[in-house]
C-alpha positions in Angstrom: -38.8 -31.5 11.0 -35.2 -30.9 11.4 -33.7 -27.5 12.9 -36.4 -24.9 13.2 -35.9 -22.0 10.7 -36.4 -18.4 11.3 -40.0 -18.3 10.5 -40.9 -21.0 12.8 -39.0 -19.6 15.6 -40.7 -16.1 15.2 -43.8 -17.6 14.6 -44.3 -15.5 11.4 -46.9 -16.5 8.9 -50.0 -15.3 7.1 -51.9 -16.8 9.6 -50.3 -15.3 12.8 -49.5 -11.9 11.2 -52.6 -9.8 10.5 -51.0 -6.4 10.0 -48.1 -4.3 10.8 -49.0 -1.7 13.4 -45.9 0.6 13.5 -44.5 2.8 10.6 -41.3 4.3 11.1 -41.3 7.9 9.7 -38.7 8.5 7.1 -38.0 4.9 6.6 -39.2 3.0 3.4 -41.0 -0.1 3.4 -38.1 -2.2 2.0 -35.7 -1.0 4.6 -38.4 -1.5 7.2 -38.9 -5.1 6.2 -35.2 -5.9 6.0 -34.3 -4.5 9.5 -37.6 -6.3 10.8 -35.9 -9.5 9.6 -32.6 -8.5 11.2 -34.1 -8.5 14.3 -34.0 -12.2 14.5 -30.3 -11.7 14.3 -29.9 -9.8 17.8 -26.5 -8.9 18.7 -25.0 -9.9 15.3 -27.1 -7.2 13.5 -27.4 -4.8 16.2 -24.9 -2.2 14.5 -26.6 -2.4 11.3 -30.1 -1.9 12.7 -28.9 1.1 14.8 -27.2 2.8 11.9 -30.1 2.1 9.5 -33.0 3.1 11.6 -31.8 5.2 14.3 -29.2 7.3 12.3 -26.2 6.0 14.3 -22.7 7.0 12.9 -20.9 4.3 10.6 -17.8 2.8 12.3 -15.4 4.9 9.8 -17.1 8.2 11.0 -16.6 7.2 14.7 -12.9 6.5 14.1 -12.6 9.8 12.4 -14.2 11.6 15.2 -12.1 9.8 17.7 -8.8 10.8 15.8 -9.7 14.2 15.9 -10.3 14.2 19.8 
C-alpha cells in the first residue's frame, strides 16, 4: 500500500461504522455528511465547517461589519 487515504486514516468503513449517533438539528443529511468528510481537513476546512454548521458569518459579512464600526 502506498500513501494512506482518508478512509484508512479515519478507520472508516462499513465494518467499523455501525451507525451515526448524532443528528444535527436543522442540518440536512447531505450537508452533515459533507462536513463530516471535511473534519479530516482540520484547519483548512474549519471556516467552512463553522459557517455551515454553526452559522458563523461569511467573510464578506465580517468585513462589512468591520468597516461600519
